[in-house]
KEMI-189589 format. One record per residue (C-alpha): y, z, x; residue number from 1. Coordinates in nm, 4 decimals. Example, Ala and Ser with C-alpha at 12.3 -4.5 7.8 and 13.67 -1.06 7.14 Angstrom:
// residues 2
       yy       zz       xx num
  -0.4500   0.7800   1.2300   1
  -0.1060   0.7140   1.3670   2
//
This chain:
// residues 423
       yy       zz       xx num
  -3.6544  -2.0062   3.7866   1
  -3.3286  -2.1956   3.7497   2
  -3.2927  -2.1696   3.3711   3
  -3.1422  -2.4588   3.1854   4
  -2.7766  -2.3724   3.2306   5
  -2.7965  -2.5311   3.5752   6
  -2.9144  -2.8683   3.4413   7
  -2.5903  -3.0403   3.3268   8
  -2.3408  -3.2277   3.5421   9
  -2.0328  -3.0063   3.5087  10
  -1.6798  -3.1398   3.5815  11
  -1.6448  -2.9174   3.8882  12
  -1.9376  -3.0909   4.0551  13
  -1.7861  -3.4343   4.0006  14
  -1.4435  -3.3203   4.1213  15
  -1.5907  -3.1720   4.4384  16
  -1.7770  -3.4942   4.5184  17
  -1.4767  -3.7137   4.4415  18
  -1.2507  -3.4871   4.6473  19
  -1.4865  -3.5076   4.9439  20
  -1.4961  -3.8875   4.9249  21
  -1.1184  -3.9196   4.8976  22
  -1.0348  -3.6584   5.1621  23
  -1.3154  -3.7498   5.3968  24
  -1.4058  -3.3836   5.4511  25
  -1.6596  -3.1452   5.2956  26
  -1.5406  -2.9893   4.9681  27
  -1.6988  -2.6759   4.8242  28
  -1.6843  -2.5817   4.4564  29
  -1.6456  -2.2054   4.4042  30
  -1.6263  -2.0154   4.0767  31
  -1.6540  -1.6448   3.9970  32
  -1.8918  -1.4977   3.7422  33
  -1.6383  -1.4944   3.4595  34
  -1.5372  -1.8559   3.5188  35
  -1.9034  -1.9537   3.5184  36
  -1.9779  -1.7770   3.1910  37
  -1.6821  -1.9246   3.0009  38
  -1.7227  -2.2814   3.1258  39
  -2.0980  -2.3437   3.1340  40
  -2.3511  -2.4036   2.8594  41
  -2.4592  -2.1521   2.5987  42
  -2.7448  -2.1296   2.3511  43
  -2.8804  -1.9546   2.0449  44
  -2.5807  -2.0460   1.8261  45
  -2.7774  -2.1837   1.5304  46
  -2.7488  -2.1145   1.1594  47
  -3.0962  -2.1708   1.0162  48
  -3.2174  -2.1833   0.6579  49
  -3.5804  -2.2427   0.5670  50
  -3.8400  -2.2516   0.2894  51
  -4.2116  -2.2088   0.3462  52
  -4.5019  -2.2473   0.1054  53
  -4.8728  -2.1794   0.0877  54
  -5.1728  -2.2743  -0.1225  55
  -5.5102  -2.0977  -0.1430  56
  -5.3998  -1.8493   0.1203  57
  -5.3013  -2.1139   0.3792  58
  -4.9561  -2.2261   0.4899  59
  -4.9009  -2.5826   0.3722  60
  -4.5341  -2.6759   0.4111  61
  -4.2024  -2.5984   0.5790  62
  -3.8480  -2.7137   0.5071  63
  -3.5659  -2.6408   0.7516  64
  -3.1886  -2.6966   0.7401  65
  -2.9952  -2.6107   1.0568  66
  -2.6338  -2.6158   1.1714  67
  -2.6251  -2.6370   1.5514  68
  -2.3183  -2.5482   1.7574  69
  -2.2916  -2.8004   2.0429  70
  -1.9632  -2.6846   2.1895  71
  -1.6812  -2.9232   2.2743  72
  -1.9159  -3.1995   2.3899  73
  -2.2740  -3.2586   2.4953  74
  -2.3271  -3.2138   2.8656  75
  -2.6928  -3.3104   2.8852  76
  -2.8020  -3.5822   2.6458  77
  -2.7501  -3.7553   2.3162  78
  -2.7781  -3.4638   2.0716  79
  -3.0259  -3.6053   1.8209  80
  -3.2751  -3.6407   2.1077  81
  -3.2033  -3.3168   2.2931  82
  -3.1790  -3.0453   2.1889  83
  -3.1918  -3.1217   1.8171  84
  -3.5057  -3.3302   1.8610  85
  -3.6831  -3.0455   2.0338  86
  -3.6133  -2.8163   1.7395  87
  -3.8633  -3.0246   1.5445  88
  -4.1422  -2.8284   1.7115  89
  -4.0642  -2.5647   1.4468  90
  -4.3941  -2.6494   1.2721  91
  -4.5341  -2.4129   1.5310  92
  -4.9078  -2.3600   1.5601  93
  -4.9941  -2.4309   1.1982  94
  -5.1847  -2.7089   1.0246  95
  -4.9143  -2.8110   0.7778  96
  -4.9530  -3.0787   0.5147  97
  -4.5800  -3.1558   0.5046  98
  -4.2518  -3.0605   0.6654  99
  -3.8889  -3.1647   0.6576 100
  -3.6448  -3.0725   0.9329 101
  -3.2697  -3.1359   0.9237 102
  -3.0476  -3.0427   1.2185 103
  -2.6738  -3.1033   1.1949 104
  -2.4885  -3.0865   1.5274 105
  -2.1273  -2.9723   1.5066 106
  -1.8595  -2.9719   1.7751 107
  -1.6533  -2.6571   1.8335 108
  -1.4032  -2.5268   2.0891 109
  -1.6728  -2.3644   2.3017 110
  -1.8021  -2.4718   2.6405 111
  -2.0296  -2.7793   2.6431 112
  -2.3546  -2.7206   2.4604 113
  -2.6863  -2.8959   2.4409 114
  -2.8529  -2.7286   2.7357 115
  -3.1759  -2.5376   2.7806 116
  -3.0845  -2.1734   2.8250 117
  -3.3811  -1.9564   2.9195 118
  -3.6172  -2.1852   2.7360 119
  -3.6792  -2.5543   2.6847 120
  -3.3808  -2.6620   2.4760 121
  -3.4107  -2.5284   2.1200 122
  -3.7789  -2.4345   2.1221 123
  -3.7072  -2.0610   2.1262 124
  -3.5009  -2.0870   1.8085 125
  -3.7677  -2.3045   1.6463 126
  -4.0413  -2.0515   1.7231 127
  -3.8280  -1.7663   1.5937 128
  -3.7661  -1.9510   1.2687 129
  -4.1254  -2.0365   1.1846 130
  -4.2596  -1.6952   1.2844 131
  -3.9922  -1.5177   1.0807 132
  -4.0862  -1.7347   0.7839 133
  -4.4568  -1.6588   0.8276 134
  -4.3745  -1.2874   0.8245 135
  -4.1634  -1.3257   0.5086 136
  -4.4366  -1.5300   0.3399 137
  -4.7009  -1.2702   0.4244 138
  -4.4852  -0.9945   0.2740 139
  -4.4323  -1.1940  -0.0450 140
  -4.8040  -1.2753  -0.0732 141
  -4.9029  -0.9165   0.0018 142
  -5.1380  -1.0155   0.2824 143
  -5.1673  -0.9237   0.6499 144
  -4.9548  -1.1594   0.8556 145
  -5.2292  -1.2116   1.1151 146
  -5.4808  -1.3012   0.8438 147
  -5.2332  -1.5587   0.7104 148
  -5.1918  -1.7034   1.0587 149
  -5.5659  -1.7158   1.1193 150
  -5.6217  -1.9176   0.8012 151
  -5.3369  -2.1540   0.8876 152
  -5.3832  -2.2186   1.2607 153
  -5.4701  -2.5642   1.3919 154
  -5.8400  -2.5486   1.4798 155
  -5.9775  -2.6360   1.8266 156
  -6.1699  -2.9377   1.6958 157
  -5.8461  -3.0877   1.5533 158
  -5.6977  -3.1547   1.8990 159
  -5.5321  -3.3740   2.0055 160
  -5.3270  -3.2904   1.6981 161
  -5.0230  -3.4775   1.5680 162
  -4.7819  -3.2509   1.3835 163
  -4.5966  -3.3542   1.0718 164
  -4.2839  -3.3969   1.2862 165
  -4.4496  -3.6258   1.5394 166
  -4.5511  -3.4073   1.8333 167
  -4.9013  -3.4597   1.9733 168
  -5.0412  -3.1267   2.0905 169
  -5.2940  -3.1752   2.3679 170
  -5.5208  -2.8716   2.3270 171
  -5.5372  -2.5191   2.1971 172
  -5.7521  -2.2302   2.0824 173
  -5.5028  -2.0347   1.8782 174
  -5.7329  -1.8070   1.6766 175
  -5.9210  -1.6892   1.9856 176
  -5.5924  -1.6163   2.1644 177
  -5.4751  -1.4074   1.8718 178
  -5.8043  -1.2179   1.8682 179
  -5.7656  -1.1323   2.2366 180
  -5.4159  -0.9939   2.1729 181
  -5.5468  -0.7915   1.8771 182
  -5.8280  -0.6452   2.0853 183
  -5.5913  -0.5468   2.3677 184
  -5.3509  -0.3885   2.1189 185
  -5.6177  -0.2205   1.9072 186
  -5.4592  -0.3850   1.6064 187
  -5.6700  -0.2336   1.3269 188
  -5.6181   0.1179   1.4660 189
  -5.2438   0.0527   1.4946 190
  -5.2259  -0.0438   1.1271 191
  -5.4104   0.2777   1.0292 192
  -5.1734   0.4825   1.2440 193
  -4.8776   0.3058   1.0881 194
  -4.9970   0.3850   0.7362 195
  -5.0530   0.7523   0.8235 196
  -4.7077   0.7837   0.9803 197
  -4.5364   0.6209   0.6852 198
  -4.7131   0.8650   0.4541 199
  -4.5457   1.1428   0.6557 200
  -4.2085   0.9692   0.6447 201
  -4.2232   0.8488   1.0046 202
  -4.1294   0.4943   1.0956 203
  -4.3504   0.2781   1.3163 204
  -4.3182  -0.0986   1.3468 205
  -4.5747  -0.3605   1.4480 206
  -4.4371  -0.7030   1.5276 207
  -4.6513  -1.0142   1.5683 208
  -4.5632  -1.3654   1.6740 209
  -4.7422  -1.6764   1.7936 210
  -4.5834  -1.9734   1.9683 211
  -4.6557  -2.3267   2.0755 212
  -4.3929  -2.4874   2.2984 213
  -4.3429  -2.8222   2.4686 214
  -4.2841  -2.8203   2.8442 215
  -4.3091  -3.0619   3.1352 216
  -4.0150  -3.2902   3.0532 217
  -4.1006  -3.6268   3.2001 218
  -4.2628  -3.8877   2.9719 219
  -4.0507  -4.2014   3.0034 220
  -4.1248  -4.3012   2.6441 221
  -3.9630  -3.9820   2.5132 222
  -3.6814  -3.8750   2.7408 223
  -3.4256  -3.9557   3.0057 224
  -3.1071  -3.8151   3.1570 225
  -2.8164  -4.0609   3.1567 226
  -3.0636  -4.3479   3.1391 227
  -3.2770  -4.2198   3.4278 228
  -3.6451  -4.1611   3.3583 229
  -3.7489  -3.7982   3.3948 230
  -4.0381  -3.8857   3.6236 231
  -4.1067  -3.7239   3.9598 232
  -4.2126  -3.8812   4.2860 233
  -4.4393  -3.7543   4.5617 234
  -4.5044  -3.8850   4.9121 235
  -4.8127  -3.7779   5.1073 236
  -4.8964  -3.8526   5.4690 237
  -5.1997  -3.7418   5.6675 238
  -5.1385  -3.7165   6.0409 239
  -5.3894  -3.7866   6.3204 240
  -5.4054  -3.4114   6.3799 241
  -5.5687  -3.3697   6.0385 242
  -5.2652  -3.1982   5.8916 243
  -5.0785  -3.3309   5.5894 244
  -4.7177  -3.3389   5.4702 245
  -4.6352  -3.3794   5.1025 246
  -4.2751  -3.4415   4.9993 247
  -4.1700  -3.3501   4.6452 248
  -3.8497  -3.3801   4.4440 249
  -3.8711  -3.0412   4.2704 250
  -3.6757  -2.7633   4.4402 251
  -3.8509  -2.4288   4.4559 252
  -3.6559  -2.1278   4.3281 253
  -3.9191  -1.8640   4.3832 254
  -4.2027  -2.0192   4.1809 255
  -4.4226  -2.0642   4.4888 256
  -4.4268  -2.4437   4.5107 257
  -4.5163  -2.4279   4.8787 258
  -4.8368  -2.2464   4.7877 259
  -4.9452  -2.4183   4.4679 260
  -4.8639  -2.7745   4.5728 261
  -5.0413  -2.7283   4.9046 262
  -5.3447  -2.6089   4.7097 263
  -5.3388  -2.9196   4.4910 264
  -5.3487  -3.1454   4.7980 265
  -5.6191  -2.9286   4.9553 266
  -5.8317  -2.9397   4.6418 267
  -5.8040  -3.3170   4.6041 268
  -5.8683  -3.4015   4.9715 269
  -6.0902  -3.1164   5.0844 270
  -5.8667  -2.9935   5.3651 271
  -5.7525  -2.6319   5.4225 272
  -5.4318  -2.5388   5.2344 273
  -5.2810  -2.4062   5.5565 274
  -5.2972  -2.7620   5.6941 275
  -5.0626  -2.8885   5.4220 276
  -4.6865  -2.8709   5.4656 277
  -4.4729  -2.9007   5.1522 278
  -4.1280  -3.0523   5.2034 279
  -3.8634  -3.0110   4.9342 280
  -3.4905  -2.9665   4.8903 281
  -3.3828  -3.2437   5.1294 282
  -3.2606  -3.5416   4.9276 283
  -3.2425  -3.7551   5.2431 284
  -3.6183  -3.7240   5.2857 285
  -3.7696  -3.6332   4.9499 286
  -3.8654  -3.8834   4.6768 287
  -3.7067  -3.9627   4.3413 288
  -3.7060  -3.6918   4.0788 289
  -3.4812  -3.5117   3.8342 290
  -3.5166  -3.1505   3.9320 291
  -3.6574  -2.8099   3.8539 292
  -3.6116  -2.6759   3.4996 293
  -3.7816  -2.6615   3.1616 294
  -4.1170  -2.5476   3.3059 295
  -4.1672  -2.8985   3.4433 296
  -4.2322  -2.8457   3.8152 297
  -4.6106  -2.8127   3.8054 298
  -4.6852  -3.0462   3.5096 299
  -4.4644  -3.3250   3.6494 300
  -4.4145  -3.2748   4.0247 301
  -4.7531  -3.1062   4.0537 302
  -4.9045  -3.3936   3.8592 303
  -4.7387  -3.6374   4.0999 304
  -4.8897  -3.4478   4.3938 305
  -5.2370  -3.4711   4.2394 306
  -5.1962  -3.8437   4.1704 307
  -5.0675  -3.9245   4.5201 308
  -5.3522  -3.7216   4.6711 309
  -5.6035  -3.9292   4.4761 310
  -5.4275  -4.2440   4.5901 311
  -5.4699  -4.1343   4.9528 312
  -5.8320  -4.0495   4.8799 313
  -5.8909  -4.3982   4.7377 314
  -5.7325  -4.5524   5.0453 315
  -5.9567  -4.3343   5.2611 316
  -6.2551  -4.4734   5.0735 317
  -6.1688  -4.8274   5.1794 318
  -6.1272  -4.7179   5.5403 319
  -6.4514  -4.5214   5.5295 320
  -6.6342  -4.8296   5.4029 321
  -6.5103  -5.0203   5.7081 322
  -6.6129  -4.7361   5.9372 323
  -6.9611  -4.7092   5.7828 324
  -7.0060  -5.0856   5.7468 325
  -7.0714  -5.0740   5.3750 326
  -6.9000  -5.1599   5.0469 327
  -6.6472  -4.9156   4.8956 328
  -6.8420  -4.9078   4.5692 329
  -7.1442  -4.7822   4.7591 330
  -6.9618  -4.4642   4.8605 331
  -6.9495  -4.1310   4.6771 332
  -6.7030  -3.8470   4.7234 333
  -6.7756  -3.4864   4.7884 334
  -6.5001  -3.2423   4.8763 335
  -6.3513  -3.3595   5.2060 336
  -6.5972  -3.6436   5.2676 337
  -6.7006  -3.9959   5.1649 338
  -7.0736  -4.0672   5.2046 339
  -7.3152  -4.3505   5.1335 340
  -7.4972  -4.3246   4.8025 341
  -7.8664  -4.2662   4.8615 342
  -7.8018  -4.1646   5.2239 343
  -7.5927  -3.8444   5.2161 344
  -7.6249  -3.7927   5.5908 345
  -7.4257  -4.1105   5.6515 346
  -7.0609  -4.0369   5.5823 347
  -6.7168  -3.9613   5.7205 348
  -6.4972  -3.6539   5.6846 349
  -6.1364  -3.7027   5.5733 350
  -6.0217  -3.5901   5.9196 351
  -6.2406  -3.8561   6.0821 352
  -6.1089  -4.1199   5.8452 353
  -5.7511  -4.0175   5.9253 354
  -5.8109  -4.0374   6.2999 355
  -5.9656  -4.3821   6.2565 356
  -5.6658  -4.4986   6.0511 357
  -5.4357  -4.4273   6.3466 358
  -5.6736  -4.5441   6.6223 359
  -5.5873  -4.9130   6.6153 360
  -5.9431  -4.9974   6.5090 361
  -5.9983  -5.2760   6.2531 362
  -5.8683  -5.1791   5.9082 363
  -5.9698  -5.3188   5.5690 364
  -5.8197  -5.6569   5.4975 365
  -5.4547  -5.6368   5.4001 366
  -5.4207  -5.2713   5.4963 367
  -5.1943  -5.1396   5.7685 368
  -5.2741  -4.8428   5.9904 369
  -5.2089  -4.4850   5.8880 370
  -5.3106  -4.2874   5.5826 371
  -5.0313  -4.2269   5.3342 372
  -4.9212  -4.3064   4.9798 373
  -4.6253  -4.2786   4.7446 374
  -4.6103  -4.2468   4.3663 375
  -4.3607  -4.1949   4.0865 376
  -4.5491  -4.0126   3.8153 377
  -4.4826  -4.0835   3.4482 378
  -4.6657  -3.8122   3.2498 379
  -4.8467  -3.9452   2.9420 380
  -4.7260  -3.6520   2.7321 381
  -4.5647  -3.3124   2.7417 382
  -4.7935  -3.0125   2.7741 383
  -4.8100  -2.7572   2.4942 384
  -4.8808  -2.4010   2.6107 385
  -4.9151  -2.1270   2.3518 386
  -4.9461  -1.7513   2.3239 387
  -4.9745  -1.4449   2.1038 388
  -4.7366  -1.1471   2.1246 389
  -4.7697  -0.8046   1.9630 390
  -4.5003  -0.5361   1.9851 391
  -4.5267  -0.1714   1.8778 392
  -4.2097   0.0319   1.8206 393
  -4.1201   0.3771   1.6961 394
  -3.7995   0.4213   1.4981 395
  -3.6036   0.7460   1.4578 396
  -3.5242   0.7575   1.0865 397
  -3.2136   0.9740   1.1426 398
  -3.0476   0.7895   1.4319 399
  -3.2024   0.4433   1.4002 400
  -3.3002   0.4562   1.7678 401
  -3.5827   0.2126   1.8454 402
  -3.8297   0.2889   2.1223 403
  -4.0622   0.0121   2.2383 404
  -4.3992   0.1742   2.2855 405
  -4.6122  -0.1273   2.3764 406
  -4.5763  -0.5019   2.4230 407
  -4.8842  -0.7230   2.4512 408
  -4.8605  -1.0862   2.5611 409
  -5.1539  -1.3282   2.5841 410
  -5.0416  -1.6622   2.7248 411
  -5.2108  -1.9948   2.7847 412
  -5.1189  -2.1062   3.1359 413
  -5.3522  -2.4041   3.1694 414
  -5.5393  -2.4442   3.4961 415
  -5.4758  -2.1410   3.7176 416
  -5.3946  -2.3071   4.0479 417
  -5.3218  -1.9744   4.2156 418
  -5.4039  -1.6541   4.0211 419
  -5.1959  -1.4399   4.2595 420
  -4.8790  -1.6357   4.1794 421
  -4.9503  -1.6001   3.8076 422
  -4.9895  -1.2261   3.8442 423
//
């Protein structure tokens, strides 16, 4: 991935562009590793204070007061929106009755702040805070921290769920995810082992955390960069050969966009993935978009690819109706083919429809030849993945040396477009 430190417009970029325009020659900006580290964005510099409360064994409220170091100036966005606004996801995965979150941004003599650094803005800090508070609350109540979480999780039938700070979580099955992590870890056996070791004076730690984060920056109603909507475009064209080219604005950095985005087109249109070419990284030829970061490529650019594929499919339906001498509403879709309802043998494959679109034959009224479409996708919401983590460590009581014995992670990744890329 690119990590968030690459998001802002740094002065060196502007100077290089201006220098090239003035001099009329290419100008290259070069910096060494040290110069990069001292002049680009940083993260994690938060001072956080919190109170948490419970009633009848269930977490009910959270109050947070934060001082946030934003460096000398904000390089990304107006600070109350990002990143301070993102910190408000600190309610986590819990069904709270009330919360109050205060984030005070302060300017210091550090490099520009306000960027996402190895996570979506301040979500990492927010998750750390609420999970640390849950642990502290469990210790004070004398209960198992997982039991406290299980009683306090948002339940599956409560989704879509609006948090007390205004986020609308789309879906989740938090308790089941935690159970899977516990089964993999052998949680009950680990607790017995821990008790036995402590009785012998040995130190063994079991750490537990659960997160819900917001990714897929793009909804126009929530966010922008310098007044530009964080939407992504996609252009799709089917050629007479039956092959397709999809142009996207997201730049791959090793995530496998060429594979996953080709699969999206293939799934929507019923053509082989190897017949889909994915074009990216060429701003002269690719559509509007605001880049690759914040786990947004698949939810936003991938969403745009799905939408533009459906738009091409709808256009193909109109052409197929002309070919089959019927009404578009009388056609049904099966993967790769439009056919007449009640007469499945009468239909046209997407390749046949494409060839017809370029043949010069009569097209539907008002439609030009060819089979292509363009979209700029405005996501209706962020997506909210979640996961359960369990760590097991052994601690040397004499030296303080910590050895990580096991680390279990169970993550929600949504629809698995390509399991091999996930693995």
